[in-house]
PLY file of the C-alpha trace (Angstrom):
ply
format ascii 1.0
element vertex 193
property float x
property float y
property float z
element edge 192
property int vertex1
property int vertex2
end_header
-2.72 -18.07 6.71
-3.23 -16.23 9.86
-1.17 -16.22 12.77
-1.26 -14.10 16.12
1.08 -11.95 17.48
1.07 -10.37 20.89
2.64 -6.49 21.00
4.67 -6.41 24.70
2.76 -3.17 26.67
5.88 -0.99 26.94
4.19 0.33 30.47
2.67 -3.35 31.63
1.75 -1.25 34.96
-0.46 1.28 33.19
-2.13 -1.06 30.31
-1.85 -4.66 29.27
-0.42 -6.82 25.95
-2.01 -6.54 22.95
-2.60 -9.76 20.48
-3.24 -8.87 16.81
-4.31 -11.40 14.24
-1.71 -10.95 11.28
-2.06 -12.29 7.53
1.25 -14.28 6.79
2.67 -13.60 3.43
5.81 -15.84 2.22
8.51 -14.10 0.70
7.98 -14.99 -2.71
4.34 -13.88 -2.68
5.07 -10.64 -1.47
5.20 -8.81 -4.82
2.36 -10.45 -5.95
0.21 -9.55 -2.42
1.50 -5.57 -3.29
0.33 -6.04 -6.46
-3.30 -6.13 -5.73
-3.10 -2.92 -3.19
-4.57 0.07 -4.91
-2.09 3.10 -6.44
-3.42 5.49 -4.39
-1.40 3.88 -1.34
1.68 3.51 -2.84
4.16 6.13 -2.83
8.12 7.26 -3.12
9.46 8.33 -0.15
13.72 8.79 1.20
15.06 8.49 4.63
15.84 11.48 5.79
17.82 12.47 8.97
21.17 11.59 10.40
21.93 8.43 12.52
25.55 7.47 14.59
27.64 4.46 13.48
30.64 2.26 14.66
32.60 -0.25 13.78
31.12 -3.53 15.62
33.40 -5.71 17.74
32.79 -9.29 15.75
30.89 -11.55 18.40
28.85 -8.62 20.16
25.44 -8.59 20.83
23.29 -6.29 19.34
19.53 -6.53 20.29
17.22 -4.19 18.07
13.99 -3.05 19.62
10.99 -1.56 17.25
8.16 -0.31 18.72
4.51 0.69 17.51
1.55 3.28 18.84
-1.90 1.83 18.54
-4.54 3.70 20.12
-2.09 6.26 21.85
-0.50 3.30 23.55
3.18 1.89 23.25
3.74 -1.31 22.36
6.71 -3.39 21.03
6.60 -4.20 17.80
9.54 -6.62 17.34
12.85 -7.59 19.33
15.94 -9.07 17.62
18.95 -10.29 18.80
22.19 -9.88 16.40
25.62 -10.70 16.02
28.33 -8.45 14.42
29.96 -10.65 12.17
32.91 -9.81 9.96
32.03 -10.17 6.05
34.56 -9.70 3.32
37.10 -9.10 5.03
34.94 -6.32 7.39
33.25 -5.95 11.10
29.88 -5.06 10.46
28.97 -1.98 11.10
26.54 -0.90 14.25
24.03 2.06 13.44
21.88 4.03 15.72
19.38 5.62 14.68
18.53 8.51 16.38
16.10 10.36 14.67
13.76 7.48 14.95
10.85 7.59 17.81
12.86 4.48 19.08
16.36 5.18 18.67
16.79 2.07 17.52
20.13 0.25 17.04
21.13 -2.34 14.45
23.59 -3.94 12.88
24.39 -3.48 8.32
27.20 -4.92 6.86
30.32 -2.78 5.96
30.07 -2.35 2.30
26.24 -2.49 2.27
26.59 0.84 5.19
29.20 2.32 2.83
26.82 2.62 0.14
23.57 3.89 2.28
25.45 6.61 4.23
27.91 9.22 3.90
29.78 11.58 6.81
31.82 14.53 6.29
33.10 13.83 10.18
32.85 10.29 10.88
30.28 10.75 13.94
26.83 11.76 12.13
25.84 10.07 8.89
23.27 10.81 6.41
21.77 8.42 4.62
22.50 8.62 0.57
19.75 9.76 -1.50
17.88 6.31 -2.78
13.94 7.21 -3.09
11.86 3.51 -2.44
8.83 2.62 -3.26
6.37 2.72 -0.14
2.86 0.64 0.16
0.97 1.31 2.85
-1.36 -1.49 4.01
-4.76 -1.45 5.41
-4.32 -4.87 7.39
-2.25 -6.51 9.56
0.80 -8.63 8.00
3.73 -10.51 8.38
5.67 -10.53 5.77
8.95 -12.39 5.49
12.62 -11.22 5.19
15.10 -12.34 2.52
17.26 -12.48 5.55
14.48 -15.30 6.66
13.74 -12.72 9.64
9.52 -12.13 10.14
8.68 -9.03 9.78
5.36 -7.34 11.40
3.83 -4.92 9.35
0.27 -3.13 11.06
-2.84 -1.65 9.59
-1.42 2.05 8.23
2.22 1.29 8.46
4.30 0.40 4.99
6.26 -2.56 3.18
9.04 -0.75 1.99
10.05 -2.18 -1.67
13.97 -2.43 -2.18
14.55 -4.82 -4.78
11.36 -6.74 -6.24
13.67 -8.69 -8.42
15.17 -10.64 -5.38
12.01 -10.58 -3.32
14.06 -7.82 -1.30
11.04 -6.07 1.25
10.96 -5.24 4.89
8.40 -3.62 6.80
8.30 0.56 8.30
6.23 1.23 10.64
3.87 4.62 10.94
6.13 6.29 14.05
9.69 5.40 12.06
8.34 6.84 8.94
6.82 10.16 10.16
10.65 10.50 11.60
12.86 8.95 9.23
11.84 9.37 6.08
9.87 12.02 3.38
7.67 11.94 0.83
9.72 12.51 -2.58
6.83 14.63 -4.67
10.35 15.13 -7.65
10.34 11.22 -8.18
6.42 10.89 -8.12
6.27 13.91 -10.30
9.38 12.25 -13.15
7.19 8.86 -12.85
3.65 10.01 -14.28
6.00 12.23 -17.57
0 1
1 2
2 3
3 4
4 5
5 6
6 7
7 8
8 9
9 10
10 11
11 12
12 13
13 14
14 15
15 16
16 17
17 18
18 19
19 20
20 21
21 22
22 23
23 24
24 25
25 26
26 27
27 28
28 29
29 30
30 31
31 32
32 33
33 34
34 35
35 36
36 37
37 38
38 39
39 40
40 41
41 42
42 43
43 44
44 45
45 46
46 47
47 48
48 49
49 50
50 51
51 52
52 53
53 54
54 55
55 56
56 57
57 58
58 59
59 60
60 61
61 62
62 63
63 64
64 65
65 66
66 67
67 68
68 69
69 70
70 71
71 72
72 73
73 74
74 75
75 76
76 77
77 78
78 79
79 80
80 81
81 82
82 83
83 84
84 85
85 86
86 87
87 88
88 89
89 90
90 91
91 92
92 93
93 94
94 95
95 96
96 97
97 98
98 99
99 100
100 101
101 102
102 103
103 104
104 105
105 106
106 107
107 108
108 109
109 110
110 111
111 112
112 113
113 114
114 115
115 116
116 117
117 118
118 119
119 120
120 121
121 122
122 123
123 124
124 125
125 126
126 127
127 128
128 129
129 130
130 131
131 132
132 133
133 134
134 135
135 136
136 137
137 138
138 139
139 140
140 141
141 142
142 143
143 144
144 145
145 146
146 147
147 148
148 149
149 150
150 151
151 152
152 153
153 154
154 155
155 156
156 157
157 158
158 159
159 160
160 161
161 162
162 163
163 164
164 165
165 166
166 167
167 168
168 169
169 170
170 171
171 172
172 173
173 174
174 175
175 176
176 177
177 178
178 179
179 180
180 181
181 182
182 183
183 184
184 185
185 186
186 187
187 188
188 189
189 190
190 191
191 192
């Protein structure tokens, strides 16, 4: 199935919105889709750089805007609004990805944040080493995430495998990869042994 997606221009006075056609991959078929992609398009990488974080206020709305570059022009890849919730007795954490090209904000469950980041000063949080499989796609696709949101992945960008057994995947835009991830050569060598 194909779906058209409109990428909004960040500078509409200079260039118009862009319409792209994407192949839709249902959540339970993402693993099979990734199996069709050649191994030379797959590698392990881990997050680098730091983030800012704060405890959110329950009910607070956080708008996450992801941007991408197509043919040298910047577009809004996706926008979504999430509400800070209290889960397992703790409010969600609001993360600002200062290493990213978009400087985006997003909401993370408190327990997941503690597993993912560490800090010595409670201001600058660095990712805990966690190498993930990234697969570069050669076509525009939309995948359905485990939380039910569609995620656009343009040709040349990546699908990130968090947990294949639970069909837990997300997308990573090329610019965000360049600014927030590093290829894990050590992990690659261990796999080849």
